N, C-alpha and C positions, 0 to 999 in steps of 0.2 A: 528381437534387444530394442527397446525403446528409444525413442529420437529425442536427443538429447539440439538445447536449443544451438542455433550458428545465428551468425553474421552477415547471413544472405539477403535479407531484406536491405540491412542501414548499409552494405555492400553496392547494392546496386542504386540505393539512392547516392550515394556516394558521387557513383561511375558516372551518375547521370548530373551531379553540377551539387547536387544541394553539402551546402559548406560543413553540415553538421546533422546530428539525426539525433533526435529523447526519443529513451524509451516512458514510459509510462503507466504504473500501474498503482492497486489501491491493496490495503491490507486493516479489513478490520470490520465489513459489513457485515457480518452474521452473530458477532455478539451481542451481550443486552447495557451494553453500560463504553464507556468511554467514550473517544471521538472514531471517526475514519481517519484514517491518514492516508495518503500519496505521495510520492516520490517520482521525480525526474533523473534523469542519468541520463548524458551524452559520455557512452565507451570513447575513448581513447583505443580506435582499432590494434596499435604496436601495444596495448599492455591493456587485454584484458585479462583476467584473475581467472586462472583454470581454477578448474570443475567448476565453474558458477555453471547455475540451473535453476530454475524454479525453485521460489518458495518454500514450496509447501514439498517439497520430494529430500529436504536436507535438515539435515538436528540442526537442533539450536545451537551448538558448537560449531559449524558447518556455517552455518548463515553470521553467526559472531565472526569467526574468518574473514568471513567474504566480506562485510561488510567493511570492517577496518582495508580488506584490500583495494572494496571500492572506494572511498570514501579517498583514499590519498591517489589514485589514477584520474579518477574520471572528477567529470565537473558534473556538481549535484544538488538536488536543494528537495524538503516537502512541505508538506500542506496539509492542514488538516483542517476538519469538518467539525466541530462541536456536537453533545448528544442533541442540545436545544437547535440547532438546527440540522441535525438526523429528522426530530422529531416535525422542524414546519414543513424541512421542505420534502420528506422520504429520500431512502437509504441511498437508491439513485442518482436524483439531485444531487445530492452532499454529498458523494463519490465523486460525482464528476467537478463541485467547487472545489473538494484539495484537490484535484487533480488542476485544476485551473490555478490557483493558491501555487502549487510545487511547481509548476512552466513559468511564473510570471517570481518567483524567487531564485530562478536560473539565472545565476549572475552573466553566461552567456545566452543569446537566443539562435533556436535552433532554427536551419531551413524546413525540417518536417518533425513532425513529433509521431511516434508509432502508441498508438492508445491501446492497453489489451481489454481486449472485449467485444463485440458487435457495436457499437455505440459511440459516439466523439460526442465529447461533452459540450453544452449548445453555448453559443458565448467563443468557442475558441477562435483567437486570430490570429492562426498558425495554421499552413499548412497540415494538415493532418491523414492520420490513415489506421481505421479501429483495423485490428489485430486478432482474427477469435485464436482463443488459447497462445495468445502471445507468448503468458510468460512461461511459457512450456515450448514454442519452437523458435523467439529471439532475443540473441543475449541480452540487445537494451533492456528489455521488458522486464527479463529476468531477474539483472541489475536493478529494477523498479522495484522488482518485488518483493527480494531481498532487503533492501533499504527500508521500503516502507513493513517492513515485518517488523523490521528490530526495533526500529523508533516508535514503533506503536506498540510493542512488548515492554520494550522499557519507559514508553509512558504509563505503564498498567499496574508496572511491577512502584514508579512511583507514589502512585493512585493506592497501591494497594498500603503504605503505610498511612499514611491516615483515613483507609478505612478496612482497615486488616480481617473483617469477620468473612469478606466476603471470596476470598482465595485468589485475587484479579492479581498475582504474583504466577501463582498454577496456574489457573484457567483462560488470563488473558479475559476474562468477563465473558466468554463462550458460554453458553447456559448449561454447565453440569452441573449433577447432582450436587453437589458443595455451594456451586451456589445460589440453587432456587432454596435448599434450606433455610441459608443466609437470609436470602433477601423476602423469605413467606414471614422471618421469625425479626428481623429487624426493619423490612420493609425500606424502598427506594434511595436510593444517595438523587445528589443534585445531578451523576454522573449516569446517572441509567433512562436511556428511551422510553422514555413514556410510550410512545407509541408502540414499540413492541408488545406482539399479545402476553408472555409470561406475564410482564413487566406487568403493562394494561391490567390487566386482572387480579395479579394481586391488588395495585389502585383502589 
C-alpha cells in the first residue's frame, strides 16, 4: 500500500518553534508552451482538506475540489515564469524563479519553506529545506502541487481560446500527437518555448 503525504515535517518544524511552514511546488516543466507556474501554501494544521494528495495522483475533478478547499482554508500564492524567461534561463532556473515569485506574493512570511525536489532556488531569502518526492510525502507540498497544477491548467485553457488549433485546453501544452501536428502545420506561437527541441526543430 502506497504512502500518502503527511504533516510530519511541518509538525516537527512547528514543534521546534517555526511559526509558519510553507510548501512550494511547480507545474509545467514538461510542456512545449505556456508558463511554468509555482505555488506556495501555508496550511492551517486544524483545517487540512481531506483527500489531499500529490496532484499527479488526483483526477481533474478532485484537483478542482481541493483547489477550492485549500483556497478557503490556507494562505497561498502563485508565481509564474513565462516561455521567454524559460528560454532565457532554462527550465530549472525558471521554475525556481516562479517559486521565488510565489513566496514573495504570500501575504504572510513563513519561518520555513519546504521545496519539492533536491535543489533549493538560488537567492531564496528564507530558511528552506529541499524534500525529494515532496509532493508525495508532505501535505504542504502536495497542496502547492494542486494549486500550481490547477492554476496552470486554467491559464492554458484561456490561451487555448486565442490559439484553438493546438488543443491546449485538452493537452495543457504537452507534446501530444495533436499538439505536434498543429505545431508543424501552423508554426510556433509567442507562447511556445523555442529552446525545447520539438519547437526548435520545427523552427
